[in-house]
C-alpha positions, 0 to 999 in steps of 0.5 A, a space after each residue: 924808881 918805880 918801875 915793877 911797882 905791883 900795886 898801888 892805893 891813895 888817900 888823903 895826902 899820901 899815895 901806899 905803892 908796894 915796891 919790890 916787897 916794899 910797902 911804901 908811903 909816898 907824899 903827894 905834893 912832896 914826894 917823900 916817901 918812907 918804908 911801912 916795912 915788907 913782906 909784900 911781894 904776893 901783893 894781888 891789890 892794895 887799898 887806903 881807908 881810916 888809917 890803915 892800909 888793906 892788903 891782900 896777899 899770900 891767900 890772906 887779907 891783912 891791915 897793915 898802920 899806915 902809922 907805924 907798919 904794924 899788921 894784922 891778918 883778919 882772914 885766911 880764905 882770899 884765895 884766887 882774888 884779884 880785886 879790894 875795893 873800900 867805898 
């Protein structure tokens, strides 16, 4: 039931998906999922790296912990950003 998904990214054994306004972690093997919290409805891109999911929404760049869903704002000058990539 992923209709309406706005963004998804993968890291290790997990996928991270925004469904509606909630960020979920999904086990790539079992399909089991867990909520990492809400408020992501305006996200345009997400990328996972090093235990965090980086999200752009409401014009800001945010870092969300994949362990407990806690997040922090990193920058607020991302208006119009359409892509986010971690190499």
